[in-house]
VMD Tcl script that builds the backbone (N, CA, C; Angstrom):
set m [mol new atoms 369]
animate dup $m
set s [atomselect $m all]
$s set {name element resname resid chain x y z} {
  {N N MET 1 A 7.508 -1.804 9.790}
  {CA C MET 1 A 6.379 -2.797 10.692}
  {C C MET 1 A 5.546 -3.241 9.764}
  {N N GLU 2 A 4.492 -2.239 8.693}
  {CA C GLU 2 A 3.801 -2.853 8.091}
  {C C GLU 2 A 4.365 -4.612 7.276}
  {N N LYS 3 A 5.453 -4.060 6.691}
  {CA C LYS 3 A 5.733 -4.850 5.770}
  {C C LYS 3 A 5.804 -6.303 6.713}
  {N N TYR 4 A 6.344 -6.425 7.670}
  {CA C TYR 4 A 6.576 -7.738 8.743}
  {C C TYR 4 A 5.266 -7.735 8.958}
  {N N LYS 5 A 4.029 -7.221 9.249}
  {CA C LYS 5 A 3.085 -7.036 9.951}
  {C C LYS 5 A 2.031 -8.545 8.811}
  {N N SER 6 A 2.457 -7.753 7.411}
  {CA C SER 6 A 1.631 -8.237 6.589}
  {C C SER 6 A 2.290 -9.869 5.950}
  {N N THR 7 A 3.625 -9.971 6.218}
  {CA C THR 7 A 4.446 -11.358 6.185}
  {C C THR 7 A 3.576 -12.128 7.187}
  {N N GLU 8 A 3.519 -11.822 8.731}
  {CA C GLU 8 A 3.302 -12.521 9.895}
  {C C GLU 8 A 1.747 -13.102 9.442}
  {N N ASP 9 A 0.635 -12.004 8.463}
  {CA C ASP 9 A -0.158 -12.376 8.759}
  {C C ASP 9 A -0.319 -13.688 7.599}
  {N N TYR 10 A 0.368 -13.478 6.668}
  {CA C TYR 10 A -0.028 -14.265 5.768}
  {C C TYR 10 A 0.532 -15.757 6.053}
  {N N LEU 11 A 1.629 -15.713 7.132}
  {CA C LEU 11 A 2.414 -17.381 7.568}
  {C C LEU 11 A 1.170 -17.501 8.472}
  {N N GLU 12 A 0.903 -16.702 9.048}
  {CA C GLU 12 A -0.136 -17.666 9.819}
  {C C GLU 12 A -1.596 -18.039 9.363}
  {N N ARG 13 A -1.663 -17.334 8.655}
  {CA C ARG 13 A -2.892 -17.839 7.501}
  {C C ARG 13 A -2.575 -18.954 6.770}
  {N N ILE 14 A -1.614 -18.696 6.359}
  {CA C ILE 14 A -1.376 -20.409 5.932}
  {C C ILE 14 A -0.921 -21.734 6.921}
  {N N TYR 15 A -0.701 -20.907 8.101}
  {CA C TYR 15 A -0.623 -22.078 8.946}
  {C C TYR 15 A -2.427 -22.613 9.430}
  {N N MET 16 A -2.895 -21.864 9.744}
  {CA C MET 16 A -4.245 -22.227 10.063}
  {C C MET 16 A -4.977 -23.304 8.959}
  {N N LEU 17 A -4.681 -22.517 7.511}
  {CA C LEU 17 A -5.464 -23.379 6.748}
  {C C LEU 17 A -4.820 -24.725 6.671}
  {N N SER 18 A -3.739 -24.506 6.393}
  {CA C SER 18 A -2.838 -26.058 6.017}
  {C C SER 18 A -3.741 -27.287 7.386}
  {N N LYS 19 A -4.105 -26.506 8.955}
  {CA C LYS 19 A -4.114 -27.645 9.331}
  {C C LYS 19 A -5.658 -28.573 9.127}
  {N N THR 20 A -6.496 -28.476 8.177}
  {CA C THR 20 A -7.513 -29.025 7.835}
  {C C THR 20 A -7.027 -28.979 6.079}
  {N N SER 21 A -6.546 -28.618 5.475}
  {CA C SER 21 A -6.359 -28.803 4.264}
  {C C SER 21 A -5.188 -28.447 3.757}
  {N N LYS 22 A -4.697 -28.911 1.998}
  {CA C LYS 22 A -4.229 -28.156 1.532}
  {C C LYS 22 A -4.222 -26.615 1.225}
  {N N VAL 23 A -3.023 -26.168 1.081}
  {CA C VAL 23 A -3.609 -24.251 0.876}
  {C C VAL 23 A -2.685 -24.400 -0.837}
  {N N ARG 24 A -3.362 -23.374 -1.290}
  {CA C ARG 24 A -3.260 -22.678 -2.551}
  {C C ARG 24 A -3.314 -21.760 -2.458}
  {N N SER 25 A -3.104 -20.387 -3.507}
  {CA C SER 25 A -2.904 -18.841 -3.143}
  {C C SER 25 A -4.194 -18.785 -3.181}
  {N N ILE 26 A -4.929 -19.093 -3.974}
  {CA C ILE 26 A -6.306 -18.252 -4.111}
  {C C ILE 26 A -7.393 -19.252 -2.905}
  {N N ASP 27 A -6.952 -20.019 -2.146}
  {CA C ASP 27 A -7.831 -20.412 -0.670}
  {C C ASP 27 A -7.150 -19.067 -0.474}
  {N N ILE 28 A -5.869 -18.248 -0.087}
  {CA C ILE 28 A -5.335 -17.940 0.960}
  {C C ILE 28 A -6.287 -16.391 0.230}
  {N N ALA 29 A -6.741 -15.716 -0.705}
  {CA C ALA 29 A -7.327 -14.779 -1.342}
  {C C ALA 29 A -8.418 -14.667 -1.013}
  {N N THR 30 A -9.339 -15.736 -1.189}
  {CA C THR 30 A -10.356 -15.900 -0.711}
  {C C THR 30 A -11.033 -15.855 0.798}
  {N N ASP 31 A -9.994 -16.431 1.912}
  {CA C ASP 31 A -10.456 -16.624 3.251}
  {C C ASP 31 A -9.523 -14.795 3.616}
  {N N MET 32 A -8.980 -14.198 3.242}
  {CA C MET 32 A -8.382 -13.027 3.659}
  {C C MET 32 A -9.056 -12.404 2.454}
  {N N GLY 33 A -9.988 -12.313 1.811}
  {CA C GLY 33 A -10.789 -11.554 0.650}
  {C C GLY 33 A -9.891 -10.043 0.322}
  {N N PHE 34 A -8.431 -10.666 -0.194}
  {CA C PHE 34 A -7.437 -10.248 -1.160}
  {C C PHE 34 A -8.076 -10.162 -2.323}
  {N N THR 35 A -7.095 -9.584 -2.932}
  {CA C THR 35 A -6.900 -10.109 -4.813}
  {C C THR 35 A -6.017 -10.998 -4.811}
  {N N LYS 36 A -6.197 -12.203 -5.835}
  {CA C LYS 36 A -5.452 -13.231 -6.547}
  {C C LYS 36 A -3.662 -12.578 -6.683}
  {N N ALA 37 A -3.973 -11.374 -7.492}
  {CA C ALA 37 A -2.630 -10.872 -7.970}
  {C C ALA 37 A -1.790 -10.119 -6.708}
  {N N SER 38 A -2.228 -9.454 -5.153}
  {CA C SER 38 A -1.756 -9.080 -4.237}
  {C C SER 38 A -0.998 -10.425 -3.031}
  {N N VAL 39 A -2.001 -11.756 -3.187}
  {CA C VAL 39 A -2.030 -12.626 -2.160}
  {C C VAL 39 A -0.371 -13.101 -3.586}
  {N N SER 40 A -0.548 -12.866 -4.662}
  {CA C SER 40 A 0.775 -14.086 -5.246}
  {C C SER 40 A 1.888 -12.875 -5.602}
  {N N ILE 41 A 1.568 -11.649 -5.145}
  {CA C ILE 41 A 2.990 -10.777 -4.701}
  {C C ILE 41 A 3.628 -11.269 -3.644}
  {N N ALA 42 A 2.669 -11.449 -2.287}
  {CA C ALA 42 A 2.917 -11.622 -1.166}
  {C C ALA 42 A 3.453 -12.986 -1.026}
  {N N MET 43 A 2.840 -14.353 -2.048}
  {CA C MET 43 A 3.283 -15.859 -2.130}
  {C C MET 43 A 4.926 -15.471 -2.408}
  {N N LYS 44 A 5.390 -15.027 -3.348}
  {CA C LYS 44 A 6.617 -14.251 -4.265}
  {C C LYS 44 A 7.568 -13.702 -3.161}
  {N N LYS 45 A 7.069 -13.030 -2.588}
  {CA C LYS 45 A 7.903 -12.466 -1.476}
  {C C LYS 45 A 8.210 -13.745 -0.508}
  {N N LEU 46 A 7.572 -14.413 0.041}
  {CA C LEU 46 A 7.228 -14.969 0.712}
  {C C LEU 46 A 8.135 -16.191 0.722}
  {N N ARG 47 A 8.669 -16.399 -0.826}
  {CA C ARG 47 A 9.272 -17.882 -1.213}
  {C C ARG 47 A 10.593 -17.200 -1.176}
  {N N GLU 48 A 11.485 -15.600 -1.695}
  {CA C GLU 48 A 12.179 -15.220 -1.287}
  {C C GLU 48 A 12.515 -15.297 -0.512}
  {N N ASN 49 A 12.467 -14.890 0.383}
  {CA C ASN 49 A 12.709 -15.010 1.672}
  {C C ASN 49 A 12.104 -16.224 2.501}
  {N N GLY 50 A 12.490 -17.067 1.919}
  {CA C GLY 50 A 12.858 -18.549 2.325}
  {C C GLY 50 A 11.608 -18.683 3.484}
  {N N TYR 51 A 10.312 -18.605 3.938}
  {CA C TYR 51 A 8.997 -18.771 4.506}
  {C C TYR 51 A 8.458 -19.983 3.756}
  {N N ILE 52 A 8.057 -19.994 2.602}
  {CA C ILE 52 A 7.411 -21.299 1.727}
  {C C ILE 52 A 7.772 -21.479 0.598}
  {N N THR 53 A 7.163 -22.135 0.252}
  {CA C THR 53 A 8.301 -23.869 -1.053}
  {C C THR 53 A 6.397 -23.826 -1.414}
  {N N PHE 54 A 6.572 -23.950 -2.729}
  {CA C PHE 54 A 5.678 -24.940 -3.696}
  {C C PHE 54 A 5.625 -26.201 -4.572}
  {N N ASP 55 A 5.333 -27.194 -3.934}
  {CA C ASP 55 A 4.681 -28.375 -4.451}
  {C C ASP 55 A 4.825 -28.448 -6.155}
  {N N GLY 56 A 4.502 -29.545 -6.448}
  {CA C GLY 56 A 4.581 -29.792 -8.105}
  {C C GLY 56 A 2.617 -29.079 -8.413}
  {N N ASN 57 A 2.091 -29.137 -7.259}
  {CA C ASN 57 A 0.750 -29.050 -8.321}
  {C C ASN 57 A 0.523 -27.531 -6.962}
  {N N ASN 58 A 1.370 -26.850 -7.381}
  {CA C ASN 58 A 1.249 -25.216 -6.643}
  {C C ASN 58 A 0.317 -25.173 -5.588}
  {N N TYR 59 A 0.430 -26.193 -4.452}
  {CA C TYR 59 A 0.250 -26.433 -2.759}
  {C C TYR 59 A 1.562 -25.211 -1.978}
  {N N ILE 60 A 1.030 -24.693 -1.598}
  {CA C ILE 60 A 1.952 -23.885 -0.540}
  {C C ILE 60 A 2.794 -24.794 0.312}
  {N N GLU 61 A 4.010 -24.604 1.017}
  {CA C GLU 61 A 4.184 -25.339 2.216}
  {C C GLU 61 A 5.357 -24.500 2.642}
  {N N LEU 62 A 4.715 -24.481 4.216}
  {CA C LEU 62 A 6.098 -23.572 4.909}
  {C C LEU 62 A 7.049 -24.125 5.144}
  {N N THR 63 A 8.355 -23.775 5.142}
  {CA C THR 63 A 9.102 -24.275 5.333}
  {C C THR 63 A 9.483 -24.102 6.989}
  {N N GLU 64 A 10.918 -24.545 7.545}
  {CA C GLU 64 A 10.862 -24.938 8.778}
  {C C GLU 64 A 10.973 -23.361 9.562}
  {N N SER 65 A 11.141 -22.565 9.090}
  {CA C SER 65 A 12.011 -21.108 9.390}
  {C C SER 65 A 10.228 -20.013 9.472}
  {N N GLY 66 A 10.018 -21.039 8.369}
  {CA C GLY 66 A 8.238 -20.113 7.965}
  {C C GLY 66 A 7.056 -20.791 9.106}
  {N N LYS 67 A 7.098 -21.617 8.955}
  {CA C LYS 67 A 6.164 -22.958 10.154}
  {C C LYS 67 A 7.021 -22.628 11.409}
  {N N ALA 68 A 7.738 -22.061 11.938}
  {CA C ALA 68 A 8.641 -21.611 13.327}
  {C C ALA 68 A 7.664 -19.901 13.636}
  {N N LEU 69 A 8.378 -19.154 12.421}
  {CA C LEU 69 A 7.678 -17.758 12.729}
  {C C LEU 69 A 6.038 -17.820 12.797}
  {N N ALA 70 A 5.299 -18.874 11.956}
  {CA C ALA 70 A 3.839 -18.582 11.768}
  {C C ALA 70 A 3.240 -19.243 12.720}
  {N N THR 71 A 3.978 -20.573 13.543}
  {CA C THR 71 A 3.101 -21.472 15.201}
  {C C THR 71 A 3.324 -20.086 15.890}
  {N N LYS 72 A 4.600 -19.340 16.024}
  {CA C LYS 72 A 4.585 -18.335 17.324}
  {C C LYS 72 A 3.645 -16.967 17.181}
  {N N ILE 73 A 3.731 -16.752 15.950}
  {CA C ILE 73 A 2.284 -15.724 16.156}
  {C C ILE 73 A 0.483 -16.543 16.398}
  {N N TYR 74 A 1.048 -17.819 15.905}
  {CA C TYR 74 A -0.778 -17.818 15.886}
  {C C TYR 74 A -0.586 -18.008 17.826}
  {N N GLU 75 A 0.647 -18.795 17.961}
  {CA C GLU 75 A 0.532 -18.746 19.941}
  {C C GLU 75 A -0.139 -17.429 20.219}
  {N N LYS 76 A 0.765 -16.222 19.736}
  {CA C LYS 76 A 0.508 -14.944 20.126}
  {C C LYS 76 A -1.115 -14.953 20.573}
  {N N HIS 77 A -1.411 -14.874 18.935}
  {CA C HIS 77 A -3.203 -14.797 18.971}
  {C C HIS 77 A -4.068 -15.626 19.863}
  {N N VAL 78 A -4.184 -16.697 19.825}
  {CA C VAL 78 A -4.641 -17.613 20.939}
  {C C VAL 78 A -4.534 -17.335 22.196}
  {N N ILE 79 A -3.624 -17.004 22.655}
  {CA C ILE 79 A -3.224 -16.888 23.810}
  {C C ILE 79 A -3.706 -15.142 24.212}
  {N N ILE 80 A -3.493 -14.225 23.283}
  {CA C ILE 80 A -3.660 -13.073 23.924}
  {C C ILE 80 A -5.050 -12.747 23.674}
  {N N SER 81 A -5.738 -13.516 22.625}
  {CA C SER 81 A -7.420 -13.227 22.564}
  {C C SER 81 A -8.457 -14.066 23.019}
  {N N GLN 82 A -7.798 -15.240 23.801}
  {CA C GLN 82 A -8.245 -16.006 24.987}
  {C C GLN 82 A -8.338 -15.241 26.668}
  {N N ALA 83 A -7.081 -14.572 26.464}
  {CA C ALA 83 A -6.997 -13.397 27.632}
  {C C ALA 83 A -7.797 -12.396 27.601}
  {N N LEU 84 A -7.933 -11.521 26.628}
  {CA C LEU 84 A -8.936 -10.542 26.909}
  {C C LEU 84 A -10.789 -10.639 26.424}
  {N N MET 85 A -10.752 -11.989 26.298}
  {CA C MET 85 A -12.294 -12.477 26.277}
  {C C MET 85 A -12.274 -13.213 27.715}
  {N N ASN 86 A -11.356 -13.668 28.347}
  {CA C ASN 86 A -11.598 -14.112 30.192}
  {C C ASN 86 A -11.531 -12.435 30.779}
  {N N LEU 87 A -10.974 -11.722 30.087}
  {CA C LEU 87 A -11.133 -10.212 30.528}
  {C C LEU 87 A -12.543 -9.660 30.461}
  {N N GLY 88 A -13.822 -10.482 29.634}
  {CA C GLY 88 A -14.989 -9.433 29.183}
  {C C GLY 88 A -14.718 -8.952 28.171}
  {N N VAL 89 A -14.125 -9.039 27.413}
  {CA C VAL 89 A -13.496 -8.115 26.253}
  {C C VAL 89 A -14.751 -9.198 24.784}
  {N N PRO 90 A -15.382 -8.644 24.284}
  {CA C PRO 90 A -16.399 -9.727 23.534}
  {C C PRO 90 A -15.636 -9.917 21.978}
  {N N GLU 91 A -15.825 -11.488 21.949}
  {CA C GLU 91 A -14.819 -12.071 21.160}
  {C C GLU 91 A -14.465 -11.552 20.123}
  {N N SER 92 A -15.578 -10.991 19.214}
  {CA C SER 92 A -14.714 -10.047 18.202}
  {C C SER 92 A -13.719 -9.126 17.779}
  {N N ILE 93 A -14.352 -7.889 19.465}
  {CA C ILE 93 A -13.012 -7.362 19.327}
  {C C ILE 93 A -11.752 -7.882 19.871}
  {N N ALA 94 A -11.900 -9.331 20.848}
  {CA C ALA 94 A -10.364 -9.834 21.320}
  {C C ALA 94 A -9.807 -10.125 20.596}
  {N N LEU 95 A -10.930 -11.094 19.191}
  {CA C LEU 95 A -9.993 -11.119 17.685}
  {C C LEU 95 A -8.998 -10.265 17.454}
  {N N GLU 96 A -9.738 -9.170 17.251}
  {CA C GLU 96 A -9.421 -7.994 16.296}
  {C C GLU 96 A -7.963 -7.521 17.085}
  {N N ASP 97 A -8.116 -7.065 18.101}
  {CA C ASP 97 A -7.019 -6.860 19.004}
  {C C ASP 97 A -6.092 -7.675 18.994}
  {N N ALA 98 A -6.458 -8.484 19.189}
  {CA C ALA 98 A -5.133 -9.849 19.278}
  {C C ALA 98 A -4.169 -9.747 18.207}
  {N N CYS 99 A -5.115 -9.225 16.917}
  {CA C CYS 99 A -4.212 -9.441 15.770}
  {C C CYS 99 A -3.387 -8.277 15.538}
  {N N MET 100 A -3.834 -7.431 16.545}
  {CA C MET 100 A -2.977 -6.122 16.107}
  {C C MET 100 A -1.582 -6.377 17.214}
  {N N ILE 101 A -2.041 -6.812 18.270}
  {CA C ILE 101 A -1.016 -6.678 19.127}
  {C C ILE 101 A 0.246 -8.075 19.142}
  {N N GLU 102 A -0.484 -9.299 18.516}
  {CA C GLU 102 A 0.408 -10.589 17.969}
  {C C GLU 102 A 1.857 -9.527 17.453}
  {N N HIS 103 A 1.671 -8.102 17.212}
  {CA C HIS 103 A 2.646 -8.234 16.023}
  {C C HIS 103 A 3.900 -7.533 16.545}
  {N N VAL 104 A 3.310 -6.719 17.836}
  {CA C VAL 104 A 3.856 -5.608 18.466}
  {C C VAL 104 A 4.521 -6.126 19.360}
  {N N LEU 105 A 4.147 -7.029 20.053}
  {CA C LEU 105 A 4.237 -7.615 21.577}
  {C C LEU 105 A 5.587 -8.686 21.639}
  {N N SER 106 A 6.412 -8.012 22.271}
  {CA C SER 106 A 8.105 -8.861 22.241}
  {C C SER 106 A 7.958 -9.756 22.520}
  {N N ASP 107 A 9.150 -10.818 22.530}
  {CA C ASP 107 A 8.761 -12.262 22.840}
  {C C ASP 107 A 9.227 -12.614 24.393}
  {N N THR 108 A 9.860 -11.246 25.208}
  {CA C THR 108 A 10.065 -11.218 26.409}
  {C C THR 108 A 8.893 -11.097 27.183}
  {N N SER 109 A 7.691 -9.949 26.729}
  {CA C SER 109 A 6.703 -9.615 27.273}
  {C C SER 109 A 5.653 -10.824 27.044}
  {N N PHE 110 A 5.831 -11.725 25.837}
  {CA C PHE 110 A 4.752 -12.608 25.534}
  {C C PHE 110 A 4.733 -13.465 26.570}
  {N N GLU 111 A 6.289 -14.062 26.658}
  {CA C GLU 111 A 6.510 -15.069 27.668}
  {C C GLU 111 A 5.958 -14.586 29.154}
  {N N ALA 112 A 5.981 -13.221 29.405}
  {CA C ALA 112 A 5.806 -13.092 30.787}
  {C C ALA 112 A 4.288 -13.321 31.107}
  {N N ILE 113 A 3.435 -12.587 29.809}
  {CA C ILE 113 A 2.112 -12.877 30.090}
  {C C ILE 113 A 1.658 -14.615 30.171}
  {N N LYS 114 A 2.523 -15.358 29.232}
  {CA C LYS 114 A 2.495 -16.619 28.913}
  {C C LYS 114 A 2.264 -17.226 30.514}
  {N N LYS 115 A 3.301 -17.087 31.473}
  {CA C LYS 115 A 4.079 -17.549 32.756}
  {C C LYS 115 A 2.846 -16.620 33.736}
  {N N HIS 116 A 2.290 -15.732 33.277}
  {CA C HIS 116 A 1.608 -15.002 34.560}
  {C C HIS 116 A 0.371 -15.752 34.231}
  {N N LEU 117 A -0.354 -16.119 32.746}
  {CA C LEU 117 A -1.424 -16.590 32.795}
  {C C LEU 117 A -1.979 -18.215 33.199}
  {N N SER 118 A -0.123 -18.675 32.920}
  {CA C SER 118 A -0.103 -20.165 33.408}
  {C C SER 118 A -0.704 -20.371 34.954}
  {N N LYS 119 A -0.172 -19.799 36.169}
  {CA C LYS 119 A -0.752 -19.675 37.256}
  {C C LYS 119 A -2.215 -19.675 37.589}
  {N N TYR 120 A -3.095 -18.660 36.666}
  {CA C TYR 120 A -4.568 -18.811 36.412}
  {C C TYR 120 A -4.795 -20.850 36.259}
  {N N LYS 121 A -4.766 -21.345 35.355}
  {CA C LYS 121 A -4.774 -22.374 34.565}
  {C C LYS 121 A -4.501 -23.254 35.887}
  {N N LYS 122 A -3.373 -23.318 36.753}
  {CA C LYS 122 A -2.937 -24.297 37.819}
  {C C LYS 122 A -4.200 -24.446 38.653}
  {N N ASN 123 A -4.927 -22.910 38.956}
  {CA C ASN 123 A -5.571 -23.250 40.572}
  {C C ASN 123 A -7.312 -23.614 39.585}
}
mol reanalyze $m
mol bondsrecalc $m
mol representation Tube
mol addrep $m
C-alpha cells in the first residue's frame, strides 16, 4: 500500500505543480520537503511504470495514464477535504485527513460520496 500511496502522492504533486509551471525534480523535492536523491529514485520508477516522461530540458510531463491517475487522486483530495471542512473540520486537519483517505477509498465509495454531495450543491 505504501508504495502505491507514494506513487499517487508524487503524481498528484506533479499534476498540481504543472498547473502553474513546468516541473523538474528539484521543484518536487522542494515542494514536498524530500531530498533530491529520493525524488530522483521515485521519478525513475514513475518513468519505468509509464506515468511520466522527461522532455529535452528534463522537465517532467505526465503521460496519459499518469495524468488520469493524478487527476483522479486530486479530485478525491479536493472533494474529501471540502466535505470535511463543510462538516466543521479545521482546514489543516481536513487537508491532512484527505491525503490519507484518498489512497484507501475505493472508486465505488468515492462515486457514492460525490453523488450524495451533489444533492447538496443543487439545493
